[in-house]
N, C-alpha and C positions, 0 to 999 in steps of 0.2 A: 545572631543570624542576620544577614543582610540579603536583600533581593531587589535588584534595580533594573531588571531587563524585561522589556515588553516588545511585542510586535506592534508597530505603530499603525493606527487606523488613519486612513486618508479619506477625505470627504469632498464632495462636489463644492466648488466655489462659484462665485458670481461670474468670474472670468472664464468663458467657455473655451479659451485657448490655452489655459494653464494646465500643466501636467505635473505630476509628482514622480520622482525617481527614488526608489528604495534600493540601496546598494549594500552588498556584503562582499568582502574581499579578503584575499590571502594576507594583505597588508594590515588587517585588523579592524576593518569596518564591519559592523553587523547591524543590519536594518537601519542604515543611515539614510535620512530623508533629506532630499533637496528638491527644488522645483524649477520650472522654466516655462517659457511661453512659445507656442507655435507661432511662426511668422510666415509671411508670403515668401515663396521660394526665392524670388529674385533678390531679397534683402539678405540672404545668407551668404557668407564668404565661403566660396568653394575653390579658393586658389590652391590649397593643398589637396593632394589626392585623397579622396574620402570613400569609405564604404557607404552603402545605402540600403536601407530597409524600407519597403513600401507596404502599407497596410492595404489589404484588398477585402472589403466586406462583402463583395459579391460572392465569394467562395465561402460557404458556410458548411461546416463538417459536423462532427459528433457533439452531443451534449455531454458535459462533464458532470459526473455524479458526486465527485469529491475525493477526499484524501483521508488517510488514517494510518493506524499502526496496530500492532498485536498486543493484547494483554494475555501473555503466556503465564504459566505458573511462576517462572523465573522473574519476569517483569513485575508481577503483582507482589511476589514475596519481597523483592528488593524495595519497592515503593512502601510496602507495609513496614519495613525496617526503619524508615525515616519517622521523625516526629510528625504529628498531625499537621502542624503548621508548615513544615518544609514539604511534606508530600502534597499538601494542598497547592502550594506554589508550583510544584512539578505538574500536577494534573491541569492546573489553570494555564500553564505554558502551552499545553496542547489543545485544551478544550474551552478555555475561558475567553471572554470578549476581548481581552488584550493578549491572547495567545495566538497560535497559528491556525486556529479554525478547523481542527480535525472534526470530521463528521462520520467516520467509519472506525469501528473496532472489530478486529478479527480475533477470535479466541478459540483455542483447540477444544474439540469434543473429547475430553479425557486428557491423558498425558501426552507429551511430545518429548523431543530431546531436551527442550528447555523446561524440564521438570527436574526434580531431585530424585525421581524414581520412575520406572515404567508402571503405568496403571491404566485401567479403563473402568467401566462402571458395572460390569457383570463379573465380579471377582469370585463368585461362588461357582465352582466347577460344574459344568453340565446343567446350568440353570436355564433350561430351554424355555421356561415360562417367563423369564426375567423377573421372577418373584423377588429376588434379592438385589435387583438393580438399585443402585444408590449413588448419588454424587459423593465426592470425596472431600477430605479436609481442605484440599487445594481450592476447591470450588467455594466452599462455605466461608473459609477464613480469608482467602486472597482474591481470587478472580471476581467473584460476584460482588463483594464490597467495593473493589476498585472500579469495576464497570459502573456500578450504581452511583458512585461518587462522580464519575465522569459524566454520566447522564444528568445528574443534578446540576452540575456546572454548566452543561450545554443545554439545559432545560429540555431534555428528552430528545433532542434532535440528533441522535446518533443511530446509525444503521449498524446492526450486529450481524456478523456472518461467522460461520464455523465450519470445521472439517475435522474428521477423525484421522489420527495417525495410524491407529491399529485397533483391531478388535482384541478382546481377551484371547490369549493363546489357545484356550480350549476350543474356540470357534474356528481355528485356522488349520490349514493342511499340515503344518509343522507346529508343534507347541513352542512357539518362539514369538517374541515381540518384534522381531527384526525383519529385514527387507526381502528375504528370499522366501516369503510365505504368502499364502492367499487365503481368502475366506472359503471355508468348506461349502460346496454347492448347496447342501441340504440346509444351510443356515442363512440363505439369502433373505427369506422372509423374516426370520428372526432378527437379522441385522437391520431391516427396515423398521421393525418394531422397536429396536434399540434407539433409533433416531427419535421416534415419537416419545419414548420414555425420557430421553434427554430434554427435548423441547418442553415436555410437561413439567419436568423438575425445575427448569429455569423459569418457566412461566409462574410456577408456584413461588419462586423467589423474586418475582417481579420483573423479569426480563423477557422480552420478545425478540425473536430473530427475524432479520430481513431476508437472509439467504443462507444456503449451505452448499457445499460441494460434497459429492459422495466419498472422496478420499483425497487426502493430501499427498501429492507427488506419487501417483500410482506407478510411475515408470522409473522411480529412482533406483530400483535394483539394477538398472542397466548402466548407471554411471557413478554410483557411489561404491567404492571398493569395499568388499566384505572381508574383514579380518577375522573377527570372532564375534560371538553373540554379545559380548560386553561392549564392543566398540562399534556396533552397527546401530543405525538409527531405528527407532521403533516405526514400523511401516507395514503396509499391506499392499501387495501387488494386484493390479487389475489390467486387463486389456481394454481397449476402447469398446470392443464388442460386448464384453462382460458389463462394463459400466452402463452402456446404452440399454442393454436388455434389463439390467437391474433397476434402472430408473423407470423404464416403461412398465415393467411387470410388478415391481415391488415398492420402490421408494415413493413415487408420485401418487399412486392410488392409496397407499397407506397414510401418507401425510394428509391427503384430501379427506379420507374417511375419519380421521381423528382431529379435524378442525385446524389443521396446519397447512392447508392447501395454498395459503397466501405466501408461504415461504418460497422464495425463488430458488431454483436449482441451477447452479453453474457447473459445467463439466471440467474435467482435466485437472486443474489446479497443479500444473506442472510447467516445465520450461518450454521455450521455443523449439527445443529439440523434438517435441511431440507435435509441432504444428507444421503443415496443415493436416497431417494424416489423421490425428485423433479427432479434431472437430468434424472433418469430412465424414469419417466413419459414423459418428453419432448423428450429425445433422442431415445426412442423406436419407435417413429414415424419418419420414414425415411425422410419425407419431412422437418421436423424440423432439423434433424441431418444434412441435406445438406445446411441449411441456417445459423445455429447457429455456432459460433466459439468456444464456451466453456462455462464453469461455473464460475461465480463470487461468492466468499465466503467471509464472514466477520469473524473476529477472536473471537468475543464474544462467550462465552460458550465453547471454544475449550477444556477447562479442563474437561468438562463433556462428550465429545464425542471423541472416539479414531480417530486418523488420518487415520486409516485403511479404513475408509469410502471413503477417497480420492483415495486410491489404488483401491477400488472396482469400482468406476466410471471410473478410468483410464483404468482398465483392460477391462471393458465392452465397452468403447468408446474411444479407444486410440488416435483417431484423434482430440479429443476435449481438448482444453487447460483448465487449472485450474488456475485462478487468485485469489489472495487475494486482495480485493479492499477497505477494511476498517479495521482499528485497532486503538485503543486508550486505554490508561491507565486512571485510576481514575473514570471510570464508575461504578456505583453501590457501590461507596466507600464514607465514611464519609468525607475524605479529598481529594478533587478533584485534586488540584495542590499540589505537593510536590517538591519543588525546590531541585535539587541535588540528587534525589532518584536513588540509584544504583539498588535497587530491581526492579524498573520499567524498567531500562535498561536490566536487566537479563530477565525480562518477554518478552521484544521485541526480544532480541537475541535468546532466546530459542524458541520462536514462529516461527521466520524465519527459524531456523535450522530444527525444526520439520516439518514444512509444505513444505519446499523445499526438504526435504528428502522423501516427499510423493507426488511428481509430480507437485507441485505448481511452476509456471513459472514467476510470478510477485507478488511483495508484496508492497502494497500501504497503507501508513499511512492515518489517518484522518487529522484534521486541521494542516496545516504546522506551524501555530502560533496562540496563543490565549493570552488573557490578564491574569493578575495575579490571577483572580478568576476562570479562565478556561472558559471564555466566550468571547464576549456576546452570550447569548442564550435565545431566547424569552420564553422558558418554564423552564428556570433555570436548564437545564440538563448539568451542568458544568463538564468538564473533563480536563485531562492533555494534554500537547502537547510537542513535542521535543524542541520547542522554545517558550518561554514566553516573552511577550512584556510588558514593563513598559512605557506606553505612557507619563506619567507625567515627567519621568526622561529622555525621549528620548533614552531608552535602550532596548536591548533584551538579554535574557539569554539562552544560549544553555544548554539543559538538558543532563544528561547521555544517555537518550533515543536517542538523536540526534547522539551521537557518536556510539551507538549500531547499528543503521541503517547504518551509514557510514562505519562500518567495512565490510559490505556486498556491499552496493551500490557503494562505491568508487572503490573497487578492483575487483568486479565481474561485468564487463560491459555487456551490451546487446550482445547476441550471444554466451555467455559462456554456457558451458554444465556441469551439475553435473556429477561427476565421483565417483567411488566406494571408500570406506574406510573400513578397518577392525580395530577393537580396541580390546585391551587386558588390563585388570586391570586398568580401568579408571573410577571408580565410581564417579558420580556427575560431570562428564565432558561431554559436548556435542560437536559434531564436524560435519563438512561437508566440502566436497572438490569440486573444479570446475577446468575445463580447460578453458582457455580464448582464444578469437580470436587472440591475439598477441603471443600465444604459451606459456604463463605462466601457472603455477599451483598455485591455491589459496586454502589454508586450513584455515578454521576458527575454533577456539577452544574457548569454553566458560567454564571457571572453576567456578563451583558453590560452591566449597569447601571454608572453612574458613582458609585453609592453602595453602602454595605454593605446587606445584606438579612438579616433574621431569618426563618428558615423552620422550620416544624415538620416533622420527619420521623417518619412513623408506619409501624411495621411490626407487623402483628397478632401476630406471634410474639414480639416483643420489647417493645413499648410505644411510647413517644413521646420524642423529644428535640428540643431547640431549638438550631438551628445558626445562628451568625453567619457569613454568607457574605460575604467581603470584596468590595468593589467590583472589577470587572474581574479576576475570579479564576476558576480552574479547580480543582475540588475532587473528590477521590475518597474516598468513605466505604466502609470495608470492615469487616465483622464476621462472627462465626460464631454 
């Protein structure tokens, strides 16, 4: 077994005009480090037509809370299939000091499609006292141990968030796990009690949660085709009004009463198709606005809906955070896993840049690892992942998507703030800049062009430098 890949750390130097450039590219560079020096603008050769990016620290936007991925049953099971040594390398790749600095883990409350079966925690029919509530083998053998190992690697600095996909069928209007069903109204308080039972069980196992959403994708019944019960995702439908009222009347007071009032509540947990209507419905009620911490969004269908809808809800409700809590490539595609796909790395990088340019504070990927088919998944809803596991060979493969996320998560730590940029003559180039808690400036540049580009970078505090940005590359520039 060999392992020789790390995310490079870069540190402040004595030369305050020096910068580091970390590059990954379609041509085969991954976290390649080079460096250069800012100079006075008049000393730069500008004879060829150049694009230009100017840093503007006067414009300061949202705080960045961090980056992460999901420990689903499938991810945890496949990591568990590896030997301890290899699985430790995988977890350190995400959470270790030489990894990409993940500080968020999302884990489902019960089963999801990325499980080997549908399940929840009240498996005893009509158990309205939740006397028989219990975590399942998937929690005890897979999710909890993997999360605790990640916490140990990260020294406890991981924020956990969760969401249920479905209640047990006996609690629902149709006795089904799938998307065309709702929670029976008489069980709304029971469902809040169920959340408390879950948080108590995980606390007993040594894990505390930072946040929850009431439901994963409550509107997916509108856009996921229903074929039959075996091919439909486990889910439960809500309206915005129902979610708002349940938070106010049931979830929030029940959490508070049972010493879980510190757990943040985020609404929606669905795509931009639900924005701005869903957040407006919830936040126009002052009671909900005082309880809820923000809106959780998924990246699916982003190409259909302008990110301006995020600006709209931020303008209306500036105190409310916007998190991206799920993203994956390969969904709705013929080929779910494509090893080495640079196109999917570009998809991820462009999505992070776009959404963080529109007030998103956190970006969380879906499964942190899957098998070579993009599973397991009990409804065969296979997708891609930044890390693919070949259990037979006791190997894992870091995809270009892994490096794409790392260009942000490694070098833009929690507490960073997005700052302004101005661009000139940079077609098919995306960029975003941040100031970090340690006083550094980070500029991320994505070149979507098929050819190299020379770009002037101007920082009024430092001067100007000319960068050669490789064709089809992602670049993180960091300096103090």
